[in-house]
N, C-alpha and C positions, 0 to 999 in steps of 0.2 A: 224487425225483432232481433235479428242477429247483430245489427249495428248497435242496438240498445245494450245487448248483452256485452258486446265488445267494450263499450264505455264503462259499464258497471263492473264487469269481471274480466279485466284485461288478461289476468294470469290464467283464468279458467277457460279461455277461449278455445284452445286446442281440444280439450276434453269435451266441451259442449258441442262443438262442431262434429266431432267424432261420433258422439252419442246420437246427435240428430241424424247424421248420415246413416248410421247403423240401423236406426229405428225406422227411417223413411226410405223404403225401397225405390221410390220414384226419384229421389234426388241423389245423384251420384256425385258426392262432394269430393273435397281435396284428397282424402285418403285413398279413394278409389282410383283416381287418375294415375296415382303412382303405385297402386296395389298390383304387384306383378303376378302374371299367370303362373309363375314358378311356385307361388305359395298355395295354389289350388290343388286339390287332390285329383289331378288329371294324369292319365298315363303318358309316359315320355313320348310315345309316337303321336298322340293327339296334340300334345303341347308343341312338338316339332312342326306339325302341319300348320298350326295357328301362327307360330313365329315365322315360318317360311313365307306366309302371306302378309306379314307385317303387323300381326296382332301381338302385343307384348303386355298390355295391362287390361284389367277388367273393363275399364271404361271403353277401350277400343272395341271390345266385343259388344258391350251393351248399348253403345251409342246408336247404332243403326240396325240392330238385330233383336227383334222380340220373339221371332219364331225360328225354329230349327231350319225350315226351308230357306229362310233368308241367309242364315249363316252358311248353309251348304253352297249357296250361290257365290258367296265371297270366298269360301274355302272349298273348292270342288272335291278335294281329296277326302273330306270328312264324310262319313256315312250319316244318315239322319239320326240314328241312335246316338252317335258320338256327339253330334251337334246339340242334341237335347241334353246330354250329360254336361256339356260345356256351359250351356246357358244356365242349367240348374246350379252348377258349381259357382258361376259368377254371381248369380242372384243371391245365393246363400251368403256370400261374402263373409264378413266376420261373424254374422249371426249363427251360421251353420258350422262355425269352426270346431266347436267342442265335439260335434257328431260327424265330422267330415270323414271318418273312417268307415261309415256305413256303406254296405254293398247290397244290391238288390238280390233277392232269392234267385232270380234268373241268372245273374252273373255267377253266383256261387254254384248253381247247377252246372253251368257251362264248364266251370273250372273243375268240378268233380268228375264230369264226363271225360275230361281230357287226361285224367290220372290213369296211370298204368299200374294195376295191382301186381303184387309180387306173388308168383306161383309157388306153391309148396311141392309141386310135382306129384301131388295126389289129387286127381280130378274130383274125387268126392269131397275132400276137405276144401278145395278151391271153390267148389259148388256152394257149400254152406256159407262161405265167406264172401259170396258175391263176386267170384272171379279170382280171389286171392287176398293176401294181406294188403290193406289199403294204405296209400301214402297220405300224409297230412293228418294222421291220427296215431293214437297209441293202441296197440293190440297186445293183450296179455294172454300168455299161455300158462295155465297152472295145472298142477297134478302131482300125483304121488311119485316118489323116486323110481327111475327106471322106465317110466311110461313113454319117454321120448321127447321131453321138452327141449333139451339141449340139441338133440338131433334136428328138431324143427328149426331151431335158431340157426344152426350151421347150414341147413338146407337153404334157408332164405338168404344167407350170406353168399351162397353160390348163385341162386336163381335171380337175385337182384341185378346180376351182371349180364343176363341174357341180352344178346345184340338187339338193338332197336330195329335195324333193317332186317326184314324177313321174319324175325321171331317175335316182333312186338314186345321186346323187353325194355327194361329201364336203363340198360347199359351203364349201371351205376357202380359205386364202390360201397363197402360196408365197414362200419366201425363196430367191433365186437368187444364189449366191456365184460370181462370174465372175473367174477368175484369168487368162484368156487374151485377154479383150476380144472374145470370140466371141458374146456375147449382143447381139442387135440388136432394137431395139424395133419397127421396121417389119415384121420377119419375124414377131415375136410378134403383131403386129396382124393380119397375114395369117392366122395360125393361129386367132386369136380369131374373125375373120370366118368362117373355115372351120368352126370348131366350132359356131357359131350356125347356119350353113347345114345342117350335118349333123343337128343336133337338129330343125331345122324340117322337113327331109326325113323324119326319123323320125316326127314327129307326123303328117305327111301319110300315111305308110304304115300307121299304126296302125289297127286295126279297133276303133273306139270310137265312142261316141255324139257327136253334134255338141257337146253340152254339155261333155263331157270334153275334146274337142279344143280348145274355147274356153279351158278352164282351163289346158291345156298351153301354149297360145299366150300366154295372159296371163302365165304364169310366165316365159316367155322375154322378153316385152315389158317386164315390170317391170324395175326397175333391177338386178335380180339378175344378169342375164347379157347386159347390153349390152356392146359392145366396149370402151367407155371404162371401165366398172366392172371388166372382166376385167383390163385393164392396171393399174388402180389397186391391184389386190390382189396384184400381183407386186412384192416388195421386192428390189431389186437392190443387192448389195454388190460393188464392184469392188476387187479386191485385187492390188496391183502387185508384191508380193514376199512371201516366206514369213512374215516377222514380221507383216505386215498380215493374212495369211490366218489365222495362229494366233490373233491378237488377235480377229479377227472370229468365229472358231469358239468362242473362249473366252466371248465376249459372247452367243453364240447362245441359251443357256438363258434368260438374262434377257430377250432380245428376244422369245422365244417366250412367256414368261410375260406380257409386256406385250401380245402379239398372240395371244391364245389360239386364234384361228381358223386359225393356221398349221398346215397338215396335210402340207406337203412342204418339205424343204430339199434343194436341188440344189447340189452342189459341182462346178463345171465349170472346170478339171479338178483333181482331187486331185494329179495327177502333176506338173503343169507346174513349180511352184516347188520341189517336193521334188527334182526332177531337176536343176534349174538351180543352186539355191542351197546345195547341200551337198557338202562334200568328205569329211567324216567320216561313213562309212557306218553305223557303230554308233550315232552320235548321231541320224542320220536315221531309222534303224529304231525307236529308242526314242520319238522325238517322234511319228513316224507311228502307232505302236501306241497311244500316249496319246490322240492326236487321234481315231483310229477308235473307241477305247473310249468317249470322250466323246460321239461321234456316236451310237453304239449306245445309250448310256443315255438320250440325248435322244429317240431314236426310241421306246424302250420307255416312258419316263416319260410322254411327251405323246401316245403313240399316233399318231405321224406317220411318214411315209415319208421316209427319207433316200436320195437317189440320188446316187451319186458317178460321175463320168465319168473314165475312165482311158485314157491313151494306150497304143498298142501299140508295142513295140520289136522290131527285127529281131534274131533270134538267129542264131548260126552255122548255115549251111545254108539261110538265107533264110526260116526259119520265124518267123512273127509271134507274139509272146507279150506278155501284159499287162506294162506297165512296173511299176517299184517292187519287182520281185523276189519271191522265195518268201515272205519274212517277211510281206509285205503280202497274200499270196494268201488268207489266212484272214480278212481284215478284214471282207469283205462277207458277208452271209447268202446272197445269191444273186448269182452273177456271170453276166452275159449277154455273150457274145462276138459282136460285129458284124463281118461280113466281106462281101466282094464275091463274088457267084456268077457263073454264066455269063450272057453277054449283058447285063452291067451290072445284074443283079438284086442285091438286098441280102438278106443272110441273118442272122437272129438265132438264136443257139444258146445254150441254157441249159447253161453249162459246169460250174457248181457250185451245188448247192442242197440243203439238208437235206430239202426236202419236194416238190421237183419232179423229174420225170424229165428226162434229157438229151434234149431234143427241139429240132428246128429249125423255123423259120417264115420265110416270105418277107415282106418289107415294101417299101414304096416311099415316097419323099418327093415330095409334090406341092406345089403352091402353097398348098394348104389345110393342109398338115402331113403327119404320118405316116399312111399309109393302107395298105389291102390292095392286093396286086397283082391287078389285074383282067385275067384271061385272056379273050381273045376267045371261046374255046370255052365258057368257064364261064358258065352261066346262073344260078348260085346267087346269091341275094340276100345282099349283105354287110351286116353290122352292123345287124341288126334286133333 
């Protein structure tokens, strides 16, 4: 039949062969013999293991291996799971190309469990956030003026830098995009000093050997977590109008590529220029949607946390609601509403999240930064 086609449609031969091969999973035709493993969605380590054992093309793998066990025999460094993924990717060939980015829920869960959340230094708020602000997503803090939105932003800019060793931190850097002029270096310095003090207290409270304690202290004393080095790792962009803000956010993926240690991007606030500089609401909504899409892909691609600060606006009847309206309400993965409670207490409430329950927590702002509310009656130890 192929020969017949060849005579009749000499010029169409390549396409027909291709089509037949792609549709017939049993016949591995010409395109597959030269179809390199580099084109398959395999992890670099798996690909290296295969190439080390002499497998370079799809056909090399599929010719003698129909079961994962057989492939593991030929490439002993592969795990059974990896072998299964390789065979699946090879069989999908061109057919599975459009959907080759799909990952199993199990893979995604593993990835999520490896993430290290950013602590706010308030155990109650960290508790309702499932351990802290998550990487790989957008978390929005919104609330009335003076309730501590910027303070939380600056606190996270410090806590994203906690050392990995001993303190299970992200050991990252922060990009702080300031649209309102509310970022102040001396306040940030207070928080850096406070964070150091907090970790020093924690070391003293630990039940560990003297040797371990010395290691902890050395980790803090090293240049890793000195106040000066903390401030050096916060990159501040000041944006005076919406075009500056958009240009800055457009440049962000490039900046993050140049500074791979960036694990947090704070935009304080997302609302300010969008509320001031737009008359055309439809245009504002579409630019805002594009901006938040870009921030979300930045968070996912580089496994970093994006924190947006949003203002609150008064609705008819005196009710406070987040600014930027309904169309923006879906932009963040998790939205935390900050408000005033009784007797000047501050309350954080998880208003929207696909993975967290709607819970409340109390927090306070001290000279050292965001902390737990310490009740006189409460004898519980905080933040151990």
